[in-house]
DSSP file (Angstrom, degrees, kcal/mol; ACC not computed):
  #  RESIDUE AA STRUCTURE BP1 BP2  ACC     N-H-->O    O-->H-N    N-H-->O    O-->H-N    TCO  KAPPA ALPHA  PHI   PSI    X-CA   Y-CA   Z-CA
    1    1 A M              0   0    0      0, 0.0     3,-0.1     0, 0.0    27,-0.0   0.000 360.0 360.0 360.0 125.0    0.0    0.0    0.0
    2    2 A P        -     0   0    0      0, 0.0    25,-0.1     0, 0.0     2,-0.1  -0.316 360.0-100.2 -69.3 151.6    1.6    3.3   -1.0
    3    3 A Q        -     0   0    0     23,-0.1    25,-2.6     1,-0.1     2,-0.5  -0.449  37.1-126.7 -69.7 145.8    2.1    6.0    1.6
    4    4 A R  E     -a   28   0A   0     23,-0.2    44,-2.2    42,-0.1    45,-1.4  -0.826  24.2-170.5-102.0 129.7   -0.5    8.8    1.5
    5    5 A V  E     -ab  29  49A   0     23,-2.9    25,-3.1    -2,-0.5     2,-0.6  -0.970  11.9-151.2-121.5 132.8    0.5   12.4    1.3
    6    6 A L  E     -ab  30  50A   0     43,-2.6    45,-3.0    -2,-0.4     2,-0.6  -0.920  10.7-161.6-102.3 121.5   -1.8   15.4    1.7
    7    7 A V  E     -ab  31  51A   0     23,-2.9    25,-2.1    -2,-0.6     2,-0.5  -0.915   7.9-171.8-104.8 121.7   -0.7   18.5   -0.3
    8    8 A V  E     +ab  32  52A   0     43,-3.2    45,-2.1    -2,-0.6     2,-0.3  -0.951  24.6 129.9-121.4 115.3   -2.3   21.7    1.0
    9    9 A D        -     0   0    0     23,-2.0    23,-0.1    -2,-0.5     6,-0.1  -0.957  49.9-140.2-160.6 143.7   -1.9   24.9   -1.0
   10   10 A D  S    S+     0   0    0     -2,-0.3    23,-0.1    45,-0.1    -1,-0.0   0.402  85.4  83.4 -89.1   3.5   -4.3   27.6   -2.2
   11   11 A E    >>  -     0   0    0      1,-0.1     4,-1.9     2,-0.0     3,-0.9  -0.903  68.4-155.1-109.5 106.4   -2.4   28.0   -5.6
   12   12 A P  H 3> S+     0   0    0      0, 0.0     4,-2.8     0, 0.0     5,-0.2   0.823  91.1  55.9 -51.6 -40.3   -3.6   25.3   -8.0
   13   13 A P  H 3> S+     0   0    0      0, 0.0     4,-2.2     0, 0.0     5,-0.2   0.907 109.2  47.8 -61.0 -37.9   -0.4   25.3  -10.1
   14   14 A S  H <> S+     0   0    0     -3,-0.9     4,-2.5     2,-0.2     5,-0.3   0.922 111.8  49.4 -66.2 -43.5    1.7   24.5   -7.0
   15   15 A V  H  X S+     0   0    0     -4,-1.9     4,-2.8     1,-0.2     5,-0.3   0.934 112.0  48.5 -60.7 -46.6   -0.7   21.8   -5.9
   16   16 A R  H  X S+     0   0    0     -4,-2.8     4,-2.5    -5,-0.2     5,-0.2   0.912 112.6  48.0 -61.2 -43.3   -0.6   20.2   -9.4
   17   17 A M  H  X S+     0   0    0     -4,-2.2     4,-2.1    -5,-0.2    -2,-0.2   0.949 116.3  41.4 -64.3 -50.3    3.2   20.3   -9.6
   18   18 A V  H  X S+     0   0    0     -4,-2.5     4,-2.2     1,-0.2     5,-0.2   0.931 116.7  49.1 -64.6 -45.1    3.8   18.8   -6.1
   19   19 A A  H  X S+     0   0    0     -4,-2.8     4,-2.7    -5,-0.3     5,-0.2   0.914 110.5  50.4 -62.0 -43.6    1.1   16.2   -6.5
   20   20 A A  H  X S+     0   0    0     -4,-2.5     4,-2.2    -5,-0.3    -1,-0.2   0.914 110.9  48.9 -62.2 -43.1    2.3   15.1   -9.9
   21   21 A N  H  X S+     0   0    0     -4,-2.1     4,-1.0    -5,-0.2    -1,-0.2   0.882 112.8  47.5 -65.2 -37.9    5.9   14.7   -8.7
   22   22 A L  H  <>S+     0   0    0     -4,-2.2     5,-2.2     2,-0.2     3,-0.3   0.910 110.8  51.2 -69.2 -41.6    4.7   12.7   -5.7
   23   23 A R  H ><5S+     0   0    0     -4,-2.7     3,-2.0     1,-0.2    -2,-0.2   0.902 105.4  56.1 -62.3 -40.6    2.5   10.4   -7.8
   24   24 A I  H 3<5S+     0   0    0     -4,-2.2    -1,-0.2     1,-0.3    -2,-0.2   0.839 106.1  52.6 -58.5 -32.4    5.4    9.7  -10.2
   25   25 A R  T 3<5S-     0   0    0     -4,-1.0    -1,-0.3    -3,-0.3    -2,-0.2   0.324 127.8 -98.8 -89.8   7.7    7.3    8.5   -7.2
   26   26 A G  T < 5S+     0   0    0     -3,-2.0     2,-0.2     1,-0.3    -3,-0.2   0.542  75.2 138.1  95.0   7.3    4.5    6.1   -6.1
   27   27 A Y      < -     0   0    0     -5,-2.2     2,-0.5   -25,-0.1    -1,-0.3  -0.574  55.2-124.6 -85.3 149.0    2.7    8.1   -3.4
   28   28 A E  E     -a    4   0A   0    -25,-2.6   -23,-2.9    -2,-0.2     2,-0.5  -0.830  36.5-153.8 -84.5 128.3   -1.0    8.3   -3.1
   29   29 A V  E     -a    5   0A   0     -2,-0.5     2,-0.3   -25,-0.2   -23,-0.2  -0.919  19.4-176.4-118.2 129.9   -1.8   12.0   -3.1
   30   30 A L  E     -a    6   0A   0    -25,-3.1   -23,-2.9    -2,-0.5     2,-0.3  -0.872  15.8-156.1-110.6 150.7   -4.7   13.9   -1.6
   31   31 A T  E     +a    7   0A   0     -2,-0.3     2,-0.3   -25,-0.2   -23,-0.2  -0.940  15.1 179.1-131.1 154.2   -5.1   17.6   -2.1
   32   32 A A  E     -a    8   0A   0    -25,-2.1   -23,-2.0    -2,-0.3     3,-0.0  -0.984  15.5-164.1-148.1 145.6   -6.8   20.5   -0.3
   33   33 A T  S    S+     0   0    0     -2,-0.3     2,-0.3   -25,-0.2   -25,-0.1   0.422  75.0  44.2-111.8  -1.0   -6.9   24.2   -1.2
   34   34 A T  S  > S-     0   0    0      1,-0.1     4,-2.0    22,-0.1     5,-0.1  -0.938  80.2-117.7-136.9 161.2   -8.1   25.6    2.2
   35   35 A G  H  > S+     0   0    0     22,-0.7     4,-2.3    24,-0.4     5,-0.2   0.884 116.1  54.0 -63.2 -38.6   -7.3   25.0    5.8
   36   36 A E  H  > S+     0   0    0      1,-0.2     4,-2.0     2,-0.2    -1,-0.2   0.926 109.5  46.8 -62.3 -45.3  -10.8   23.8    6.4
   37   37 A A  H  > S+     0   0    0      1,-0.2     4,-2.6     2,-0.2    -1,-0.2   0.866 110.0  54.9 -65.2 -36.0  -10.5   21.2    3.7
   38   38 A A  H  X S+     0   0    0     -4,-2.0     4,-2.8     2,-0.2    -2,-0.2   0.932 107.8  48.3 -62.7 -45.6   -7.2   20.1    5.0
   39   39 A L  H  X S+     0   0    0     -4,-2.3     4,-2.0     2,-0.2    -2,-0.2   0.896 112.1  49.6 -63.1 -39.8   -8.6   19.5    8.5
   40   40 A T  H  X S+     0   0    0     -4,-2.0     4,-2.3     2,-0.2    -1,-0.2   0.928 112.8  46.8 -62.9 -45.4  -11.5   17.5    7.0
   41   41 A S  H  X>S+     0   0    0     -4,-2.6     4,-2.9     1,-0.2     5,-0.6   0.879 108.9  55.1 -65.9 -38.4   -9.1   15.5    4.9
   42   42 A L  H  X5S+     0   0    0     -4,-2.8     4,-1.6     1,-0.2    -1,-0.2   0.923 111.8  43.9 -59.6 -44.3   -6.8   14.9    7.8
   43   43 A D  H  <5S+     0   0    0     -4,-2.0    -2,-0.2    -5,-0.2    -1,-0.2   0.903 119.8  41.5 -66.8 -41.4   -9.7   13.5    9.8
   44   44 A A  H  <5S+     0   0    0     -4,-2.3    -2,-0.2    -5,-0.2    -1,-0.2   0.850 130.5  19.8 -77.7 -35.4  -11.1   11.3    7.0
   45   45 A H  H  <5S-     0   0    0     -4,-2.9    -3,-0.2    -5,-0.2    -2,-0.2   0.605  78.5-147.7-117.4 -14.6   -7.9    9.9    5.5
   46   46 A Q     << -     0   0    0     -4,-1.6   -42,-0.1    -5,-0.6    -4,-0.1   0.927  26.2-151.0  42.4  68.3   -5.1   10.2    8.1
   47   47 A P        -     0   0    0      0, 0.0   -42,-0.2     0, 0.0     3,-0.1  -0.183  17.3-130.5 -65.9 160.1   -2.2   10.8    5.7
   48   48 A D  S    S+     0   0    0    -44,-2.2     2,-0.3     1,-0.2   -43,-0.2   0.747  91.0  17.7 -78.7 -26.2    1.3    9.7    6.4
   49   49 A L  E     -b    5   0A   0    -45,-1.4   -43,-2.6     2,-0.0     2,-0.4  -0.994  64.5-152.6-148.0 146.5    2.7   13.1    5.5
   50   50 A V  E     -b    6   0A   0     -2,-0.3     2,-0.7   -45,-0.2   -43,-0.2  -0.991   2.4-161.3-124.9 126.8    1.4   16.6    5.0
   51   51 A V  E     -b    7   0A   0    -45,-3.0   -43,-3.2    -2,-0.4     2,-0.5  -0.939  28.8-170.8-102.3 111.7    2.9   19.2    2.7
   52   52 A L  E     -b    8   0A   0     -2,-0.7     2,-0.4   -45,-0.2   -43,-0.2  -0.917  25.6-146.4-123.0 122.4    1.5   22.4    4.1
   53   53 A D        -     0   0    0    -45,-2.1     3,-0.4    -2,-0.5     8,-0.1  -0.705  12.1-155.0 -76.5 128.2    1.5   26.0    2.8
   54   54 A L  S    S+     0   0    0     -2,-0.4     7,-1.4     1,-0.2     2,-0.7   0.734  82.8  68.3 -78.8 -21.5    1.6   28.3    5.8
   55   55 A G        +     0   0    0      5,-0.2    -1,-0.2     6,-0.1   -45,-0.1  -0.328  68.2 146.8 -97.0  52.2    0.0   31.2    4.0
   56   56 A L        -     0   0    0     -2,-0.7     2,-0.1    -3,-0.4     5,-0.1  -0.570  49.0-116.8 -84.3 148.9   -3.5   29.9    3.5
   57   57 A P  S    S+     0   0    0      0, 0.0   -22,-0.7     0, 0.0     2,-0.4  -0.444  87.1   7.8 -75.5 160.4   -6.6   32.1    3.5
   58   58 A G  S    S+     0   0    0     -2,-0.1     2,-0.8   -24,-0.1    -2,-0.0  -0.560 136.7  24.0  72.0-125.1   -9.2   31.5    6.2
   59   59 A I  S    S-     0   0    0     -2,-0.4   -24,-0.4     4,-0.1   -23,-0.1  -0.656  96.9-139.3 -72.6 112.2   -7.7   29.0    8.6
   60   60 A G     >  -     0   0    0     -2,-0.8     4,-2.2     1,-0.1     3,-0.2  -0.145  18.6-102.3 -73.9 168.4   -4.0   29.5    8.0
   61   61 A G  H  > S+     0   0    0     -7,-1.4     4,-2.5     1,-0.2    -7,-0.2   0.849 119.5  54.8 -60.3 -38.3   -1.3   26.9    7.8
   62   62 A L  H  > S+     0   0    0     -8,-0.7     4,-2.4     2,-0.2    -1,-0.2   0.892 109.3  48.1 -65.2 -37.5    0.0   27.5   11.3
   63   63 A E  H  > S+     0   0    0     -3,-0.2     4,-2.5     2,-0.2    -2,-0.2   0.896 110.2  51.8 -68.5 -39.6   -3.4   27.0   12.7
   64   64 A V  H  X S+     0   0    0     -4,-2.2     4,-2.6     1,-0.2    -2,-0.2   0.932 110.9  49.0 -59.1 -44.8   -3.9   23.8   10.7
   65   65 A L  H  X S+     0   0    0     -4,-2.5     4,-2.6     2,-0.2    -2,-0.2   0.912 109.8  50.8 -62.2 -43.8   -0.5   22.6   12.1
   66   66 A R  H  X S+     0   0    0     -4,-2.4     4,-2.3     1,-0.2    -1,-0.2   0.926 113.1  45.7 -59.2 -45.0   -1.5   23.5   15.7
   67   67 A R  H  X S+     0   0    0     -4,-2.5     4,-1.6     2,-0.2    -2,-0.2   0.894 111.5  52.3 -66.9 -39.6   -4.8   21.5   15.3
   68   68 A L  H  X S+     0   0    0     -4,-2.6     4,-2.0    -5,-0.2     5,-0.4   0.940 111.6  46.4 -60.5 -47.6   -3.0   18.6   13.7
   69   69 A R  H  X S+     0   0    0     -4,-2.6     4,-2.3     1,-0.2    -2,-0.2   0.889 110.6  52.2 -63.4 -39.9   -0.5   18.4   16.6
   70   70 A S  H  < S+     0   0    0     -4,-2.3     4,-0.3    -5,-0.2    -1,-0.2   0.798 112.6  46.0 -69.5 -26.4   -3.2   18.7   19.2
   71   71 A R  H  < S+     0   0    0     -4,-1.6    -2,-0.2    -3,-0.2    -1,-0.2   0.878 128.7  19.1 -81.9 -39.6   -5.1   15.8   17.7
   72   72 A W  H  < S+     0   0    0     -4,-2.0    -3,-0.2    -5,-0.2    -2,-0.2   0.652 128.9  38.1-110.5 -18.4   -2.4   13.3   17.1
   73   73 A W     <        0   0    0     -4,-2.3    -3,-0.1    -5,-0.4    -1,-0.1   0.009 360.0 360.0-126.9  31.7    0.6   14.3   19.3
   74   74 A S              0   0    0     -4,-0.3    -1,-0.1    -3,-0.1    -4,-0.1   0.452 360.0 360.0-104.6 360.0   -0.9   15.5   22.5
């Protein structure tokens, strides 16, 4: 089973580039363009790795990171 990576960025070209490179290397890739969508995906899919843009609109990347840490590493 391939490792699952969640790519979170509000710029579609960046998401496509990172996701395509990860898929070529055999990873299963999930994507999100907002902090809210990232949190939903984290709960639903529990990825092995998250590539996270810190400058997201709405719930920013640092807040997503804080919530991620409080859920899985507290």
